[in-house]
Structure formats: structure tokens, C-alpha cells
PASEBA-1860 file (N, C-alpha, C; in nm, 3 decimals):
! residues 325
1> MKDNLDLI> 8.030/8.138/-1.783/8.040/8.164/-1.646/7.995/8.304/-1.614 ~ 7.925/8.331/-1.506/7.882/8.466/-1.483/7.988/8.560/-1.447 ~ 7.962/8.686/-1.475/8.059/8.790/-1.436/8.068/8.800/-1.285 ~ 8.188/8.828/-1.225/8.209/8.830/-1.085/8.114/8.924/-1.016 ~ 8.070/9.035/-1.089/7.974/9.130/-1.024/7.845/9.061/-0.989 ~ 7.805/8.960/-1.068/7.677/8.894/-1.044/7.683/8.825/-0.911 ~ 7.792/8.794/-0.849/7.812/8.722/-0.731/7.813/8.812/-0.610 ~ 7.805/8.939/-0.635/7.810/9.037/-0.532/7.668/9.080/-0.495
9> LPECRPGD> 7.637/9.085/-0.370/7.491/9.129/-0.334/7.477/9.274/-0.381 ~ 7.355/9.314/-0.412/7.334/9.440/-0.471/7.378/9.554/-0.378 ~ 7.361/9.540/-0.244/7.389/9.643/-0.157/7.547/9.647/-0.127 ~ 7.618/9.565/-0.191/7.756/9.547/-0.166/7.842/9.572/-0.300 ~ 7.783/9.632/-0.399/7.850/9.649/-0.524/7.969/9.753/-0.503 ~ 8.075/9.747/-0.591/8.184/9.828/-0.585/8.137/9.972/-0.592 ~ 8.212/10.068/-0.522/8.182/10.210/-0.535/8.098/10.248/-0.403 ~ 8.072/10.153/-0.319/7.993/10.183/-0.199/8.097/10.210/-0.081
17> GQIGQVYA> 8.223/10.207/-0.101/8.324/10.236/0.004/8.381/10.110/0.055 ~ 8.467/10.131/0.150/8.561/10.019/0.206/8.476/9.912/0.272 ~ 8.375/9.948/0.345/8.291/9.850/0.413/8.225/9.757/0.315 ~ 8.154/9.837/0.211/8.086/9.748/0.108/8.175/9.656/0.039 ~ 8.299/9.694/0.018/8.393/9.601/-0.054/8.425/9.480/0.038 ~ 8.430/9.501/0.171/8.461/9.391/0.260/8.341/9.297/0.262 ~ 8.222/9.348/0.276/8.112/9.257/0.272/8.103/9.196/0.137 ~ 8.137/9.255/0.023/8.135/9.195/-0.106/8.225/9.075/-0.109
25> AMANASRF> 8.343/9.088/-0.050/8.436/8.979/-0.049/8.381/8.856/0.033 ~ 8.314/8.891/0.149/8.257/8.790/0.229/8.146/8.722/0.158 ~ 8.060/8.800/0.081/7.952/8.731/0.007/8.012/8.651/-0.097 ~ 8.115/8.695/-0.175/8.177/8.609/-0.275/8.229/8.475/-0.216 ~ 8.290/8.485/-0.099/8.353/8.361/-0.042/8.245/8.269/-0.005 ~ 8.140/8.324/0.051/8.022/8.230/0.103/7.956/8.165/-0.024 ~ 7.940/8.245/-0.124/7.871/8.178/-0.240/7.961/8.084/-0.316 ~ 8.096/8.114/-0.313/8.196/8.012/-0.365/8.186/7.878/-0.290
33> ESAFSSEP> 8.176/7.894/-0.159/8.171/7.775/-0.071/8.056/7.687/-0.094 ~ 7.944/7.759/-0.106/7.810/7.688/-0.123/7.805/7.624/-0.274 ~ 7.865/7.693/-0.372/7.857/7.645/-0.508/7.954/7.527/-0.537 ~ 8.073/7.530/-0.471/8.166/7.439/-0.515/8.225/7.334/-0.412 ~ 8.186/7.366/-0.290/8.229/7.268/-0.178/8.158/7.134/-0.194 ~ 8.229/7.029/-0.162/8.160/6.897/-0.173/8.171/6.841/-0.037 ~ 8.042/6.821/0.028/8.040/6.766/0.165/8.082/6.620/0.163 ~ 8.034/6.528/0.074/8.071/6.388/0.082/8.231/6.381/0.068
41> LANYAVGG> 8.285/6.440/-0.024/8.433/6.430/-0.027/8.505/6.493/0.082 ~ 8.454/6.604/0.140/8.509/6.670/0.245/8.507/6.574/0.365 ~ 8.389/6.519/0.389/8.384/6.417/0.501/8.479/6.294/0.489 ~ 8.501/6.256/0.361/8.592/6.146/0.339/8.738/6.198/0.372 ~ 8.766/6.314/0.324/8.903/6.378/0.344/8.927/6.389/0.491 ~ 8.834/6.446/0.566/8.850/6.470/0.702/8.869/6.337/0.781 ~ 8.799/6.235/0.743/8.812/6.111/0.809/8.947/6.050/0.790 ~ 9.000/6.056/0.668/9.129/6.005/0.649/9.239/6.103/0.712
49> WDSDPLQE> 9.207/6.236/0.703/9.301/6.340/0.746/9.323/6.307/0.900 ~ 9.221/6.277/0.978/9.244/6.263/1.120/9.294/6.125/1.158 ~ 9.296/6.026/1.069/9.338/5.888/1.107/9.459/5.844/1.046 ~ 9.512/5.911/0.949/9.637/5.873/0.871/9.754/5.876/0.958 ~ 9.844/5.778/0.953/9.970/5.784/1.025/10.050/5.904/0.995 ~ 10.041/5.954/0.881/10.107/6.084/0.848/10.055/6.202/0.929 ~ 9.929/6.196/0.961/9.875/6.296/1.055/9.932/6.282/1.190 ~ 9.950/6.150/1.236/10.008/6.139/1.361/10.152/6.185/1.377
57> LLEFLSPA> 10.224/6.164/1.264/10.366/6.215/1.263/10.362/6.362/1.260 ~ 10.269/6.431/1.182/10.267/6.576/1.175/10.220/6.637/1.302 ~ 10.130/6.572/1.377/10.093/6.626/1.510/10.206/6.608/1.618 ~ 10.287/6.491/1.610/10.393/6.477/1.683/10.495/6.591/1.663 ~ 10.518/6.617/1.538/10.622/6.719/1.502/10.580/6.855/1.536 ~ 10.462/6.902/1.502/10.405/7.037/1.517/10.267/7.033/1.553 ~ 10.242/7.025/1.686/10.096/7.013/1.736/10.018/7.134/1.686 ~ 9.886/7.089/1.656/9.787/7.190/1.599/9.731/7.288/1.708
65> VTVPERFN> 9.723/7.412/1.661/9.654/7.508/1.747/9.562/7.589/1.663 ~ 9.432/7.591/1.693/9.328/7.658/1.609/9.324/7.806/1.649 ~ 9.339/7.892/1.535/9.339/8.029/1.545/9.257/8.085/1.429 ~ 9.222/8.217/1.441/9.163/8.284/1.327/9.253/8.299/1.208 ~ 9.209/8.343/1.092/9.308/8.355/0.973/9.413/8.457/1.004 ~ 9.382/8.570/1.067/9.481/8.658/1.116/9.496/8.639/1.263 ~ 9.618/8.624/1.320/9.633/8.594/1.456/9.764/8.654/1.507 ~ 9.783/8.648/1.630/9.918/8.680/1.695/9.958/8.576/1.798
73> YKTAQHAD> 10.078/8.564/1.828/10.120/8.475/1.934/10.246/8.544/1.988 ~ 10.281/8.491/2.113/10.400/8.539/2.182/10.512/8.441/2.176 ~ 10.624/8.489/2.138/10.743/8.400/2.137/10.777/8.372/2.281 ~ 10.802/8.247/2.309/10.825/8.210/2.451/10.969/8.237/2.505 ~ 10.965/8.301/2.613/11.093/8.316/2.685/11.093/8.230/2.811 ~ 11.149/8.120/2.816/11.127/8.026/2.919/11.170/8.081/3.048 ~ 11.258/8.170/3.066/11.308/8.212/3.191/11.193/8.286/3.262 ~ 11.095/8.342/3.191/10.974/8.403/3.253/10.897/8.314/3.340
81> YFQRLEGD> 10.903/8.187/3.292/10.818/8.085/3.371/10.895/8.027/3.495 ~ 11.014/8.077/3.519/11.089/8.031/3.640/11.146/8.148/3.716 ~ 11.071/8.258/3.698/11.119/8.380/3.770/11.084/8.367/3.922 ~ 11.176/8.411/4.003/11.156/8.423/4.141/11.167/8.563/4.182 ~ 11.097/8.612/4.297/11.108/8.744/4.341/11.213/8.760/4.442 ~ 11.268/8.878/4.439/11.370/8.915/4.530/11.306/8.979/4.659 ~ 11.346/8.940/4.780/11.298/8.998/4.900/11.153/8.968/4.920 ~ 11.067/9.069/4.952/10.927/9.062/4.984/10.847/9.128/4.885
89> EDIRAMGG> 10.876/9.114/4.753/10.801/9.184/4.659/10.656/9.136/4.639 ~ 10.620/9.026/4.702/10.492/8.961/4.686/10.401/8.998/4.800 ~ 10.450/9.072/4.902/10.381/9.109/5.019/10.325/9.245/5.002 ~ 10.195/9.263/5.024/10.127/9.396/5.011/10.120/9.461/5.148 ~ 10.169/9.585/5.149/10.155/9.673/5.261/10.010/9.715/5.295 ~ 9.990/9.749/5.418/9.851/9.794/5.453/9.814/9.916/5.362 ~ 9.705/9.908/5.293/9.661/10.020/5.208/9.724/10.036/5.070 ~ 9.822/9.937/5.054/9.900/9.942/4.923/9.847/9.842/4.823
97> DFGRLDTG> 9.922/9.834/4.714/9.891/9.748/4.610/9.983/9.630/4.599 ~ 9.936/9.526/4.537/10.036/9.413/4.510/10.130/9.453/4.404 ~ 10.247/9.396/4.406/10.347/9.415/4.302/10.297/9.381/4.175 ~ 10.344/9.439/4.057/10.291/9.411/3.922/10.405/9.327/3.862 ~ 10.363/9.228/3.792/10.460/9.139/3.720/10.482/9.206/3.580 ~ 10.613/9.218/3.551/10.645/9.264/3.416/10.650/9.159/3.312 ~ 10.551/9.173/3.221/10.529/9.072/3.111/10.588/9.116/2.986 ~ 10.673/9.212/2.984/10.717/9.257/2.856/10.833/9.186/2.788
105> RQDEVNEQ> 10.872/9.064/2.846/10.979/8.992/2.777/10.936/8.909/2.669 ~ 10.810/8.888/2.654/10.763/8.808/2.540/10.722/8.903/2.422 ~ 10.781/8.878/2.305/10.753/8.954/2.186/10.632/8.898/2.116 ~ 10.541/8.986/2.087/10.421/8.953/2.015/10.445/8.950/1.867 ~ 10.407/8.849/1.791/10.422/8.825/1.654/10.289/8.834/1.582 ~ 10.268/8.918/1.487/10.139/8.912/1.404/10.164/8.824/1.286 ~ 10.072/8.740/1.261/10.086/8.654/1.146/9.943/8.634/1.071 ~ 9.955/8.573/0.956/9.838/8.529/0.886/9.863/8.387/0.830
113> LDEKGLVI> 9.757/8.310/0.837/9.761/8.172/0.777/9.786/8.172/0.632 ~ 9.858/8.074/0.584/9.880/8.054/0.446/9.758/7.967/0.395 ~ 9.711/7.990/0.281/9.609/7.900/0.220/9.685/7.807/0.131 ~ 9.676/7.679/0.155/9.748/7.574/0.090/9.655/7.476/0.022 ~ 9.693/7.421/-0.089/9.611/7.326/-0.154/9.667/7.271/-0.280 ~ 9.595/7.172/-0.338/9.642/7.122/-0.479/9.509/7.084/-0.549 ~ 9.525/7.078/-0.675/9.410/7.050/-0.770/9.451/6.922/-0.849 ~ 9.349/6.835/-0.868/9.373/6.718/-0.955/9.257/6.712/-1.039
121> VVDAREIE> 9.272/6.657/-1.160/9.177/6.636/-1.258/9.160/6.491/-1.278 ~ 9.021/6.455/-1.261/8.976/6.319/-1.282/8.894/6.306/-1.400 ~ 8.934/6.225/-1.504/8.870/6.204/-1.634/8.740/6.128/-1.604 ~ 8.640/6.152/-1.690/8.511/6.091/-1.668/8.525/5.942/-1.693 ~ 8.612/5.895/-1.778/8.631/5.754/-1.799/8.691/5.682/-1.679 ~ 8.769/5.756/-1.604/8.816/5.696/-1.472/8.700/5.672/-1.374 ~ 8.611/5.781/-1.374/8.501/5.766/-1.278/8.404/5.664/-1.333 ~ 8.382/5.639/-1.460/8.292/5.536/-1.511/8.346/5.402/-1.483
129> ADPDAEEK> 8.484/5.388/-1.482/8.548/5.256/-1.462/8.562/5.224/-1.306 ~ 8.563/5.327/-1.223/8.590/5.303/-1.083/8.502/5.408/-1.005 ~ 8.398/5.354/-0.933/8.313/5.448/-0.851/8.384/5.514/-0.748 ~ 8.496/5.467/-0.697/8.576/5.537/-0.602/8.678/5.624/-0.648 ~ 8.677/5.656/-0.779/8.796/5.733/-0.838/8.810/5.866/-0.779 ~ 8.706/5.944/-0.741/8.713/6.070/-0.675/8.778/6.062/-0.540 ~ 8.731/5.975/-0.462/8.780/5.950/-0.326/8.939/5.913/-0.337 ~ 8.966/5.832/-0.431/9.112/5.797/-0.443/9.187/5.917/-0.480
137> AVDRLRRI> 9.139/6.010/-0.563/9.203/6.137/-0.598/9.217/6.222/-0.484 ~ 9.124/6.228/-0.395/9.131/6.309/-0.265/9.238/6.247/-0.173 ~ 9.235/6.117/-0.172/9.341/6.051/-0.083/9.479/6.085/-0.124 ~ 9.502/6.081/-0.266/9.636/6.121/-0.318/9.673/6.262/-0.284 ~ 9.574/6.358/-0.299/9.611/6.490/-0.265/9.644/6.508/-0.112 ~ 9.562/6.434/-0.026/9.581/6.444/0.114/9.722/6.401/0.151 ~ 9.769/6.284/0.095/9.900/6.237/0.130/10.010/6.338/0.097 ~ 9.992/6.395/-0.030/10.103/6.485/-0.079/10.102/6.604/0.014
145> LFRTEIRR> 9.982/6.660/0.046/9.982/6.780/0.138/10.037/6.749/0.277 ~ 10.011/6.632/0.322/10.065/6.584/0.455/10.226/6.582/0.453 ~ 10.277/6.514/0.348/10.418/6.507/0.327/10.480/6.641/0.325 ~ 10.415/6.733/0.257/10.468/6.866/0.240/10.479/6.941/0.383 ~ 10.365/6.922/0.453/10.364/6.988/0.589/10.475/6.927/0.675 ~ 10.485/6.793/0.671/10.588/6.717/0.747/10.729/6.769/0.711 ~ 10.752/6.787/0.592/10.879/6.833/0.531/10.904/6.977/0.593 ~ 10.804/7.064/0.592/10.819/7.202/0.649/10.852/7.197/0.802
153> AFGLLDAA> 10.785/7.103/0.868/10.813/7.095/1.020/10.952/7.046/1.047 ~ 10.992/6.940/0.981/11.126/6.893/0.994/11.229/6.997/0.963 ~ 11.205/7.067/0.852/11.307/7.171/0.806/11.320/7.279/0.914 ~ 11.213/7.324/0.970/11.212/7.425/1.066/11.290/7.387/1.196 ~ 11.257/7.268/1.240/11.325/7.208/1.359/11.471/7.190/1.343 ~ 11.501/7.136/1.222/11.634/7.110/1.183/11.724/7.231/1.178 ~ 11.665/7.346/1.120/11.735/7.474/1.110/11.754/7.535/1.241 ~ 11.650/7.520/1.331/11.656/7.590/1.466/11.744/7.515/1.571
161> ATNEAKVY> 11.778/7.388/1.548/11.843/7.303/1.650/11.982/7.336/1.666 ~ 12.030/7.316/1.788/12.174/7.329/1.815/12.229/7.179/1.794 ~ 12.327/7.174/1.696/12.371/7.042/1.649/12.493/6.990/1.726 ~ 12.497/6.860/1.745/12.615/6.786/1.796/12.637/6.665/1.701 ~ 12.756/6.639/1.668/12.798/6.526/1.588/12.823/6.406/1.685 ~ 12.764/6.288/1.657/12.781/6.173/1.760/12.814/6.056/1.679 ~ 12.904/5.974/1.726/12.947/5.848/1.675/12.876/5.741/1.754 ~ 12.792/5.653/1.682/12.740/5.540/1.738/12.818/5.419/1.705
169> ATATDPDQ> 12.904/5.369/1.796/12.982/5.262/1.782/12.996/5.165/1.900 ~ 13.084/5.060/1.892/13.089/4.964/1.998/13.124/5.028/2.131 ~ 13.216/5.126/2.122/13.267/5.186/2.254/13.193/5.300/2.305 ~ 13.064/5.330/2.239/12.980/5.442/2.283/12.852/5.401/2.338 ~ 12.778/5.492/2.407/12.652/5.465/2.456/12.548/5.563/2.397 ~ 12.482/5.532/2.281/12.406/5.625/2.214/12.284/5.681/2.298 ~ 12.230/5.597/2.385/12.119/5.646/2.464/12.162/5.743/2.569 ~ 12.289/5.727/2.625/12.330/5.826/2.723/12.366/5.959/2.658
177> FVSDTLLT> 12.412/5.954/2.534/12.434/6.076/2.452/12.307/6.163/2.456 ~ 12.199/6.087/2.418/12.066/6.167/2.417/12.027/6.214/2.556 ~ 12.044/6.126/2.657/11.998/6.166/2.787/12.081/6.291/2.836 ~ 12.223/6.292/2.804/12.296/6.408/2.851/12.253/6.530/2.771 ~ 12.222/6.522/2.643/12.175/6.645/2.564/12.036/6.697/2.618 ~ 11.952/6.598/2.657/11.817/6.642/2.711/11.846/6.719/2.834 ~ 11.940/6.681/2.925/11.965/6.747/3.047/12.027/6.896/3.016 ~ 12.114/6.897/2.916/12.169/7.035/2.872/12.048/7.122/2.824
185> AENTSGVR> 11.953/7.070/2.744/11.851/7.143/2.697/11.764/7.203/2.812 ~ 11.740/7.112/2.907/11.667/7.146/3.027/11.731/7.258/3.095 ~ 11.860/7.245/3.126/11.924/7.357/3.195/11.928/7.483/3.117 ~ 11.921/7.485/2.987/11.921/7.600/2.905/11.788/7.666/2.911 ~ 11.683/7.594/2.894/11.551/7.658/2.877/11.460/7.645/2.995 ~ 11.497/7.558/3.097/11.419/7.533/3.209/11.303/7.439/3.189 ~ 11.288/7.385/3.061/11.185/7.288/3.029/11.259/7.167/2.955 ~ 11.241/7.053/3.010/11.295/6.928/2.949/11.224/6.903/2.813
193> PTNVIYGS> 11.296/6.878/2.710/11.227/6.847/2.582/11.138/6.729/2.604 ~ 11.013/6.745/2.548/10.912/6.641/2.549/10.916/6.530/2.440 ~ 10.973/6.577/2.330/10.974/6.487/2.214/11.116/6.447/2.165 ~ 11.127/6.328/2.132/11.262/6.285/2.061/11.220/6.211/1.945 ~ 11.276/6.242/1.833/11.242/6.169/1.716/11.377/6.135/1.642 ~ 11.381/5.993/1.618/11.493/5.942/1.548/11.470/5.926/1.402 ~ 11.556/5.966/1.309/11.553/5.920/1.175/11.569/5.778/1.163 ~ 11.521/5.714/1.057/11.530/5.579/1.041/11.680/5.525/1.041
201> AAWALRQK> 11.765/5.600/0.981/11.907/5.559/0.981/11.966/5.585/1.114 ~ 11.934/5.673/1.188/11.986/5.696/1.323/11.947/5.583/1.416 ~ 11.810/5.539/1.404/11.769/5.426/1.482/11.842/5.306/1.458 ~ 11.869/5.277/1.320/11.936/5.155/1.278/12.085/5.161/1.335 ~ 12.149/5.281/1.338/12.280/5.283/1.377/12.284/5.273/1.538 ~ 12.188/5.308/1.597/12.172/5.286/1.744/12.164/5.145/1.780 ~ 12.083/5.064/1.708/12.059/4.923/1.728/12.193/4.844/1.695 ~ 12.258/4.882/1.583/12.371/4.817/1.548/12.483/4.844/1.639
209> AYRAQNNA> 12.501/4.964/1.699/12.607/4.987/1.800/12.591/4.899/1.926 ~ 12.464/4.885/1.968/12.442/4.804/2.096/12.454/4.656/2.069 ~ 12.413/4.612/1.955/12.433/4.465/1.921/12.576/4.425/1.912 ~ 12.659/4.515/1.867/12.809/4.486/1.840/12.877/4.482/1.980 ~ 12.816/4.534/2.086/12.886/4.535/2.217/12.896/4.389/2.272 ~ 12.819/4.306/2.231/12.830/4.163/2.272/12.838/4.150/2.427 ~ 12.737/4.209/2.493/12.722/4.192/2.636/12.571/4.198/2.664 ~ 12.547/4.171/2.782/12.393/4.174/2.828/12.329/4.308/2.816
217> GGYASAKM> 12.407/4.417/2.863/12.356/4.550/2.860/12.332/4.600/2.712 ~ 12.437/4.564/2.627/12.405/4.600/2.489/12.291/4.529/2.415 ~ 12.282/4.403/2.451/12.163/4.331/2.390/12.033/4.382/2.445 ~ 12.028/4.423/2.577/11.901/4.471/2.633/11.869/4.604/2.572 ~ 11.970/4.696/2.550/11.937/4.822/2.490/11.897/4.809/2.345 ~ 11.961/4.714/2.273/11.929/4.704/2.121/11.781/4.652/2.118 ~ 11.730/4.578/2.207/11.589/4.530/2.205/11.480/4.620/2.253 ~ 11.534/4.740/2.308/11.437/4.839/2.357/11.335/4.875/2.251
225> TPDELADF> 11.212/4.890/2.282/11.106/4.953/2.192/11.112/5.098/2.213 ~ 11.052/5.183/2.123/11.052/5.320/2.141/10.989/5.369/2.265 ~ 10.879/5.292/2.307/10.817/5.339/2.442/10.907/5.311/2.561 ~ 10.982/5.198/2.554/11.080/5.166/2.665/11.190/5.271/2.667 ~ 11.241/5.302/2.543/11.343/5.415/2.546/11.287/5.546/2.591 ~ 11.157/5.572/2.559/11.106/5.702/2.606/11.104/5.701/2.766 ~ 11.065/5.596/2.825/11.071/5.582/2.970/11.210/5.607/3.026 ~ 11.304/5.548/2.957/11.451/5.562/3.000/11.488/5.714/2.997
233> LMVNALAY> 11.449/5.768/2.885/11.496/5.908/2.860/11.401/6.013/2.936 ~ 11.297/5.962/3.003/11.200/6.052/3.066/11.142/6.160/2.974 ~ 11.095/6.119/2.861/11.023/6.204/2.770/10.880/6.150/2.751 ~ 10.792/6.243/2.713/10.650/6.198/2.700/10.632/6.119/2.573 ~ 10.705/6.140/2.466/10.683/6.071/2.343/10.816/6.053/2.267 ~ 10.824/5.947/2.198/10.936/5.923/2.114/10.888/5.848/1.992 ~ 10.946/5.886/1.880/10.913/5.820/1.753/11.038/5.797/1.675 ~ 11.041/5.692/1.593/11.159/5.670/1.506/11.120/5.637/1.358
241> RESRYRGS> 11.002/5.587/1.346/10.956/5.553/1.215/10.928/5.682/1.138 ~ 10.977/5.703/1.015/10.942/5.811/0.927/10.905/5.771/0.790 ~ 10.820/5.846/0.734/10.776/5.823/0.601/10.879/5.872/0.497 ~ 10.853/5.817/0.381/10.941/5.863/0.270/10.866/5.970/0.179 ~ 10.950/6.040/0.108/10.894/6.130/0.003/10.967/6.118/-0.124 ~ 10.921/6.160/-0.229/11.002/6.147/-0.352/11.094/6.269/-0.366 ~ 11.224/6.244/-0.365/11.316/6.353/-0.377/11.371/6.367/-0.525 ~ 11.470/6.441/-0.543/11.526/6.459/-0.675/11.593/6.332/-0.738
249> SGLATFLG> 11.635/6.242/-0.643/11.700/6.125/-0.692/11.634/6.002/-0.635 ~ 11.507/6.001/-0.622/11.436/5.879/-0.570/11.379/5.909/-0.438 ~ 11.337/5.801/-0.372/11.275/5.816/-0.234/11.380/5.855/-0.135 ~ 11.339/5.950/-0.049/11.433/6.000/0.053/11.355/6.004/0.193 ~ 11.425/6.011/0.294/11.369/6.026/0.443/11.375/6.176/0.472 ~ 11.287/6.200/0.567/11.281/6.337/0.621/11.396/6.374/0.707 ~ 11.435/6.271/0.788/11.534/6.292/0.896/11.657/6.220/0.880 ~ 11.654/6.095/0.834/11.774/6.007/0.800/11.854/5.980/0.933
257> SKVLMYNA> 11.983/6.032/0.931/12.061/5.992/1.041/12.072/6.101/1.150 ~ 11.963/6.170/1.167/11.959/6.273/1.276/11.857/6.230/1.385 ~ 11.880/6.283/1.508/11.789/6.267/1.622/11.755/6.410/1.670 ~ 11.629/6.440/1.666/11.582/6.570/1.710/11.518/6.563/1.859 ~ 11.550/6.665/1.934/11.492/6.682/2.062/11.431/6.822/2.086 ~ 11.302/6.826/2.125/11.235/6.957/2.135/11.122/6.946/2.225 ~ 11.055/7.051/2.251/10.934/7.075/2.341/10.814/7.098/2.255 ~ 10.714/7.008/2.267/10.587/7.036/2.196/10.485/6.931/2.250
265> ASGMSKDD> 10.363/6.976/2.255/10.256/6.887/2.307/10.124/6.930/2.246 ~ 10.044/6.839/2.221/9.894/6.857/2.172/9.816/6.918/2.278 ~ 9.720/7.005/2.231/9.627/7.064/2.309/9.676/7.188/2.395 ~ 9.782/7.248/2.354/9.836/7.359/2.424/9.776/7.483/2.367 ~ 9.801/7.605/2.429/9.759/7.736/2.368/9.857/7.783/2.275 ~ 9.817/7.898/2.203/9.912/7.957/2.107/10.016/8.026/2.176 ~ 10.018/8.051/2.302/10.125/8.129/2.370/10.202/8.041/2.466 ~ 10.185/7.908/2.475/10.254/7.828/2.571/10.401/7.818/2.535
273> PSNIKRFL> 10.497/7.781/2.627/10.644/7.789/2.593/10.690/7.656/2.518 ~ 10.627/7.626/2.414/10.681/7.503/2.335/10.755/7.563/2.217 ~ 10.833/7.475/2.154/10.917/7.520/2.043/10.854/7.532/1.908 ~ 10.756/7.453/1.893/10.692/7.457/1.748/10.549/7.433/1.756 ~ 10.474/7.506/1.666/10.328/7.491/1.661/10.283/7.505/1.522 ~ 10.176/7.438/1.492/10.111/7.438/1.355/9.975/7.506/1.372 ~ 9.972/7.640/1.350/9.846/7.714/1.352/9.764/7.686/1.233 ~ 9.638/7.661/1.261/9.542/7.621/1.152/9.399/7.680/1.186
281> ALTGGQSV> 9.325/7.695/1.068/9.192/7.745/1.074/9.095/7.637/1.050 ~ 8.978/7.646/1.114/8.867/7.556/1.087/8.766/7.624/0.998 ~ 8.718/7.565/0.896/8.615/7.609/0.802/8.494/7.523/0.823 ~ 8.381/7.581/0.882/8.269/7.501/0.906/8.299/7.387/1.001 ~ 8.396/7.404/1.087/8.420/7.308/1.187/8.527/7.202/1.145 ~ 8.572/7.217/1.011/8.677/7.123/0.962/8.803/7.183/0.925 ~ 8.909/7.108/0.934/9.042/7.163/0.908/9.077/7.148/0.760 ~ 9.002/7.086/0.676/9.021/7.074/0.530/8.893/7.085/0.461
289> MVYRQEFA> 8.913/7.148/0.338/8.791/7.169/0.246/8.826/7.100/0.113 ~ 8.718/7.054/0.060/8.728/6.985/-0.081/8.630/7.064/-0.167 ~ 8.674/7.107/-0.281/8.598/7.182/-0.383/8.593/7.088/-0.507 ~ 8.471/7.078/-0.566/8.460/6.994/-0.684/8.385/7.071/-0.792 ~ 8.445/7.073/-0.907/8.391/7.144/-1.027/8.382/7.049/-1.146 ~ 8.262/7.043/-1.209/8.243/6.952/-1.330/8.268/7.026/-1.452 ~ 8.334/6.972/-1.548/8.355/7.028/-1.679/8.317/6.919/-1.784 ~ 8.335/6.949/-1.913/8.293/6.845/-2.006/8.400/6.724/-1.996
297> RKVEITLA> 8.335/6.616/-1.957/8.404/6.486/-1.941/8.524/6.482/-1.848 ~ 8.516/6.575/-1.753/8.624/6.573/-1.646/8.570/6.633/-1.524 ~ 8.621/6.603/-1.404/8.602/6.666/-1.278/8.728/6.718/-1.218 ~ 8.724/6.849/-1.172/8.836/6.905/-1.109/8.822/6.916/-0.960 ~ 8.912/6.848/-0.882/8.896/6.842/-0.742/9.009/6.917/-0.670 ~ 8.974/7.004/-0.580/9.069/7.086/-0.505/9.059/7.043/-0.357 ~ 9.175/7.010/-0.299/9.178/6.990/-0.159/9.266/7.105/-0.089 ~ 9.200/7.174/0.002/9.262/7.305/0.055/9.257/7.305/0.209
305> HKSKIKIT> 9.356/7.369/0.272/9.351/7.397/0.416/9.436/7.520/0.441 ~ 9.411/7.585/0.562/9.484/7.708/0.593/9.565/7.680/0.721 ~ 9.701/7.702/0.704/9.780/7.676/0.823/9.914/7.753/0.816 ~ 9.988/7.750/0.917/10.118/7.806/0.925/10.200/7.741/1.031 ~ 10.316/7.682/0.997/10.399/7.617/1.099/10.507/7.718/1.138 ~ 10.523/7.734/1.266/10.617/7.835/1.316/10.696/7.773/1.440 ~ 10.829/7.812/1.437/10.910/7.794/1.562/10.882/7.915/1.649 ~ 10.814/7.880/1.767/10.779/7.987/1.850/10.879/8.008/1.963
313> STLGIRKH> 10.975/7.921/1.977/11.095/7.941/2.065/11.201/7.844/2.020 ~ 11.325/7.894/2.013/11.442/7.813/1.985/11.512/7.762/2.094 ~ 11.470/7.796/2.223/11.544/7.753/2.343/11.526/7.607/2.363 ~ 11.631/7.536/2.373/11.624/7.391/2.411/11.615/7.303/2.298 ~ 11.604/7.352/2.170/11.596/7.256/2.055/11.736/7.203/2.024 ~ 11.749/7.062/2.031/11.879/7.004/2.010/11.873/6.895/1.901 ~ 11.989/6.867/1.842/11.998/6.778/1.733/12.128/6.700/1.743 ~ 12.127/6.571/1.721/12.249/6.490/1.696/12.243/6.445/1.553
321> TVSAS> 12.364/6.468/1.485/12.386/6.410/1.363/12.477/6.294/1.370 ~ 12.425/6.172/1.339/12.486/6.043/1.387/12.564/5.974/1.263 ~ 12.672/5.923/1.310/12.757/5.843/1.206/12.812/5.723/1.283 ~ 12.860/5.626/1.208/12.908/5.504/1.256/13.058/5.507/1.289 ~ 13.122/5.613/1.248/13.263/5.627/1.271/13.310/5.780/1.253
END
């Protein structure tokens, strides 16, 4: 393998000062991309990345916002969006100026994206036996990375949420519990949570509680689909199905017997007053890169992306921890 200096343009060799070193790093990065990036595998990864149900769940949990590698965002103070003026502060006197809005309540945070990825080795015998062996390896990496990002998003929301313990039983109304908590969150932050997500155990306990009531209302509630429940709760989106991941003692769920309520939506800016965002970078117009290096009788495949999931406001995030008694 060539010495690293051979990858630096002559006019950018070390010793030329700070600017030369920066250009050298850029040149190295560009040459690495051209030497090792795999367009066919990247196209395969992007296609699966955008259509996988895990991607839908991740986007529901923490909507993507495209930013440069170094970026800043403002932590949302929802009260700013509901400010009213006292007296006639919006009226301009003859020859005077309009009043100036104080925007100092939002704290600006400087951040840098994390570079994330995994490497897998595919033996030449696997490729000889299966023409799709490399694509299957990319798919395996993609799913692991998705589950890891989903775990991060759940963990951040779970830690930031104000918790209430709730019993789902014959004498209780689980949907009214959630409706009341949504109203509390709205009164706190000024914005009604847009998203409600049930862990699979919490959803099962909800259905069981309503079926056990043995009346028309209970049966009707038990048969509600997630979309119908979303309409009842007046939220834009609701999900209850969750994927599994391999934990220390077998397969585990991300949320289990919890119900999360929070504000998030796709297509928003980096400074909008939502609770959580997934900041990411695009490389060559793509959110994921695949690198392929050949060695003797094996191929090393790397799947990488740059992102950072952040709680941008804790106001209005609520959680129910559900039990049957």
C-alpha cells in the first residue's frame, strides 16, 4: 500500500502551513472516496435504506434534518411561539421604528455529526456460491445500523419524558389516560404532541383491558386500529408495532410496556420547536456510503453514515409506564 504522503497533492504537502494541511485532508478524503466507494452497492443500500420498515420507524421517532458536518441549532422554547405583546408595542409612531422582538430565549448549540458504520468481511467462497452475497452483507449491516439508531432515539425520548405509571384494567380507560396526558403536555408546551407510540406490550395490555370490560364500548375500543385511535387522540401519527433487537438475554423490544408522546414531524427545519431530530449529512446526494476493498480471497465491505440524534426540547415529552395491576 502506498505511503499516505503519496495521496497528498504536491502543492498540499505537510509543512506548507494550516491551509495546506486542510487542503491535504480534503484531497485525501476525495481520493479515498473515489478509490474505495462502491456505487452499485451504495445504490442497493440507499434503495433498501429508504424503503425498509425500520427506516419508517426511525423517521417516526426522530425525523431527519440535513445539515453540514459541523452545524448549530437552537433549543426550542415553546413559549416564544405564543408570545403576545402588552399594550401597543406593535404600533409604530410617526418617524419612529417598529418594536424589536427579543430572540434571546433560544440557546444556540454547536454540534458535529458522528461518523457511524460497520465493516463485514465476505469470503471469496461465499461470493462464488452466491452472486448476491455482497448485497446480502450490505443488507445485514444496514439493519444493524438501523436498529442501533432506533435504540438511541428510544433511549433519548425515554430519558427525557415525564413519566406516569398507569394501570390498564377492567375499571380503567386506557385511551382516556393518553388523551388527558396529551392535553397536559399541550398546556405545558403550547404544542400538542404529534406522535404517540405504543410498545407492543402496552398495546396488548390496552386491548386486553377493553375486551375484559364486556360491553359495547369496550369491544369497540379493543377493535380500534392505530389510525382510528390516532383520530380519537387528535394526533398526526400513531404507531404500536416495534421491531426486536438482540439483547443480553435474547430478543428484546425497544419500548415494551411504555407509551411515548412527543412532538416531531418530517420535513421541518433544524430550529423548529419539535422535541427530537436526527441530523444527518448527505455525501454525493446520498445519506449512506458503501466502501469495498478487495484482499486475497475476501472482500471487506463498510457501510457508513454521518448523523446525530438530539433532543432539541424536553417540553411536552410524556411517557406512560403500563401495567395490568
